[in-house]
N, C-alpha and C positions, 0 to 999 in steps of 0.2 A: 504493500500499499504506500502511496506517495503523499507526503504532506509538504506543502509549500508555505513557508514562513516569510512574510514580507516585513515583519517587525524587526527592530534593531536588537541584536543579541550578541554579546561577545562570546568568545571561545569557552570561557569558564562556565557558561550556561549551556552552550550547544553540546559540549562533550558529554555531560551526564545525561542529557536528554537522549542522545544517540545510543548511549550504553544501555539505558534503561529499556529501550524499545528496539531491539536488534532486528526485528522483522519489518520495521518501518523505514522507508527511505525518506530522509529529511532533506529538503532543498531550501537553503537560505538565499533568497534572491528577490528581485522586485517583481511586481505583479505582471509585467509584460514578458516574463520569462517563458521560454518554450515549454517549461515544466507545467505551465498552467493547464494545458490540455489533459495532462495525466493525473492532476491532483485530485484526490478524493477529499482532502481536508485542506482548507486554507486558514492560516493564522494571520490576521491583518489588524491594523489600527482602524480600518473601516473606511478611510477616506480615499482609498485607491481602487476600490472595487466597484466597477460600473456594471450596468446591465449587459452592455456588449461583451465585457470580459467574462461575465458569468455565462453568457451564451456560448463563448469559446471553451469554457471549462465543462465539457460534456460529462465528466465523471464526478463532478463536485457534489458532495452529499452533506458536508458540514462546514460551516464558517464559524471560526472562533474569533470574536472581536476583542482585541486587547484594550478595551475601553469600556465604559459603562454605557455610553450612548451608541445607538445603532441607527440613527436617523439618516446616515449616509448609505446604508445598505439598501439596494433596490428591492423594496418589499414585494412588488407584484411578481417578479420572476422567482423570487425565493419561495413565495407561497405556492405559486403554480407548480414548481418542481419539488415541493415539499422538502426543501433543504433545511437541515437543522441549523439553528443559529444559537450560539451561546456567547456570553460576554464576560467581562472581568469585573462585574459589579463587586464592590467591596475592597478592591485593592487601593482605592484612593482614600480610604478612611483617615489614616493617620496624616499624610501630608496635606490634604485638603483642609481637614479640620484644624490643623495647626496654623495654616495660612489664614483661614477665616478668623479664627480667635485672635491671631496676632494683629490683624488689621483692626478688629473691634476694640482691642485694648489700646493699640497705637493711636487711633483717631480719638478715642475717648480721652486719652491722656495728652492729646495735642503733640505727640512725638514728631510727626512730620513737619509741623511748624517750627518746633524746637530744633530739629535737625537742619532745616533750611537756614534758620538764624545762625546756627553754629557754623555752617559752611560759609556764611557771609561775615562772620566775626561780630554778630550782633548780640549784645547782652540785653535781653528784653524780659523783665519780670512781670510784665503785664499780660503775658499769654495766659489765657483762661482755659481750664480743662474741666472735665466732668469725671464721674466714676462709673465703672462698669456695674458695680454693686447697685442693685435696685432697678436696673434697666429692664424694660420688657422687650423681648426678642421675638419677632414674628418670623417663624421658620417655615418657609414655603417648600415642602417636600421633606418631612422628618423621617426619611428612610434610613438607609445604612449610614450615609455620610452625616445626615442630620443628627442621628443618634450620637455619633462621635462628637459633633460640635456641642451637643447638649451635655454630654458627659464632661467636657472640658470647661463649659460655662457655668454649670450648676454650682460649683464651689464658690463662684463669685456672688452668689445670692441674687441671680436674675430670675425673672418670670419668663417662662417659655410657652409661647402659643404656637402650636403646630397647625398646619393646614394640609389636608389631604382630601381625596375625592369623597370619601364616605363620612368624614367627620368622626370616625371611630377613634377611641382613645389610643394614644401612642405612648409607650413608656417614656418617662422623663419629662413629658409635656405636662404643664400645669392646666392646659386647656387645649382642645382641638376643635378646629372649625372646618367647614366645607368651603369649596370654591365660591359658592354663592354668598358666603358671609365675609369674603375678603374685604370688600370696600368699607363695610361698617366697622371692621376691626382695625384697619390701617391707622386711624388716628391714635390708637392706644400704644403704638410701637415706637421704641426709641431706635430699634434696628429692624430693618426689613431685610431678610436674607432669603434668596431664592436659590435652591439646589434642585430645581425641577428639571426633568428630562424634556426633550422636545417631542410633543405629541400633538394631536389635533386639538386637545383641550387646553394645552399650555401655551401654544403659539399665540403671541400678542395678548395673553391673559392680562398683563399689566399695561395699563393705559394712562393717559394724561390725568384722568380723574383720580387715579390712585396716588399719583405724585401730589396732586392738589389736596388730597386728604391727609397727607403726611404732616407730622410736626416739622417746623422749620429747623429744628435742632436734631432731627433724625438722620440716620445713616442708611443708605440704600446699597445693598450688595447683590450682585448677580454672579453666582458661581455654577449655575446650571447650564443653560443654553442661551445663545445670543438671540434666538427668535422669541424669547419670553417677552421682550419689550423692544419697541422701535427705537432706533438710535436717536431719531429726531425728538422723540419724547424725553429722552434723557437729557439731550442738549437743552431743550426747552425748560426742563425742571432746574437745571444748573443756571441758565440764564436768568430765570425768574427767582432764583434763590429759594426754591421750595423746599430744599433739603440742606442739611449741613455739609454732607459730603456723599460721594458715590465711589464704590469700589467695584471694578469690573474685570473679571478674568475671561469672559466670553462676549462675543460680539456678532452682530448680524453678518458682517463681512470680515473674514479673517484671511490674511493679516489685516489688522486695522489700518486703512489707508492713511498716508502721511497727511492728507488734506482734511482728515476728520476733525470736526470741531472739538471732539472730546479731549484731544491733546492740549487744548488751550486753557483748561481750567485747572488751577492749582488744587482744587478740592475734588478733582476726579482722579482716582488712583487706578492705574492701568497695569495689569499683568498680562503678558501675552499667551494666555491659556496654558499656563505651566503650574498652576496651583497644585496639581496632582503629582508633579514630577519629583522623584526622589530615586536614590540608588536602590530602593526596594521595589520599584515599579515592575520590572520584568520578572524577578524572582517570584513575586506574589502572583503575577499572571500565570507563571508556570505551575505554581501550586494549585491553581484551578484547572489548568489544561491537562496536567499529567493524570490525575484520577479520571477525568472525562475521557481521555485517550484510552486508558485501560478499559473503561466501560465500553467504549466503542469497539475495541478489538475483541472484547468478550461477547459482543452482541447483546449487551444488557439492555433492558427496557429504559425508556426515557426517564423514568422515575429515579434511576440511578445517577443521572447527570446533574451537575451543579450549574446554576445560572442559565437555565434555558430561557430563551427570549420568545415571547409571544409576538410575532411580527404583525399581527393584526392590531395589537395594542400599541406596539413600538417600544415595549419594555418587558 
C-alpha cells in the first residue's frame, strides 16, 4: 500500500514511521508527485489537495488532514467517492491556548504599549492597565482548544461563557449559550474569543452589529477561521473605536495583503496563522495517524478510528 505525505517531516520522524509499518510504502513528496496516482492514503495540510488532483488519485481511499480545519478539502468528490477523511483535531491545544492566553494577559496589562515605549526610550508611568481577574470571557467554540484556554484562564478568576450550537453545558463554562443568543450576550463580555471552524453556520456569523454591541474596553480575538467575520467589518470597528483591541491569527485572504488596512492600527495585533505552531506539531499529528493507520491495515471498522470528519458537516 502506498502513502503519500505532503507534510513537512524531518528524518527523525520519518524513520520510525517507516520502521513501524514495513508493509507500507511511504513517499514524502509534494502533491503533484507521480506517486499521487498510486496513493491509497494522502497525509496533507489540506491546502494543496484540489478536486482535479483527487480525480487523478484513482486509488485514494483516505485523506489525513494534518490540521483541525478541513474547509479546503473538496467535499463533493470526497462524499461521492466515499473517501475517509480524518484530521488532527487536538494537536493545537497547548500552543494555541498559550498564545491566546498570552495575548489576553499582555493586552490587559498594556504590555504592547509598554514595550513600544521601551523601544523608543520613553518612560511613561501614565499607561493604564486592567486585570484579567474578574473579566468575562465569551468563548465561541468551547471545544478541544476552548477547553484548554478555559483551563488556563480559570485560575485567574474569570467568568467563562461558552457558545455552541445546542447550548448544552460544557465543562469549565459558567454559562453556555446558543448561536441565537450571541448578540444579546456580547455586551457582557470583556473578551470575545472565536475558535470556531469554518462551516455554513459560522461563515460571517459575526457582523457589524456584534462589534457595535461590544464594550469599548473589550478585546476581540479570532483564532478560528478568517471567514467568521468580514475584514471590512473589523476595519470599521477599529476606525470607529468600537473595541479596545483586536487580535487576529486568521484572515479572509491569506497571506494578509500588504495593502490591508489592518496593518495600520496599533491596536490590531496580527499573527500570520501560526498560533498553533510548535516543535510538537508533527509528533502529535503522527500520534493520531499511527493508530489510525494500524486500524486501516487491520481492516477495522470506522469506530476504531480517531478524529473521523463528517464532510457533510465540515467537522
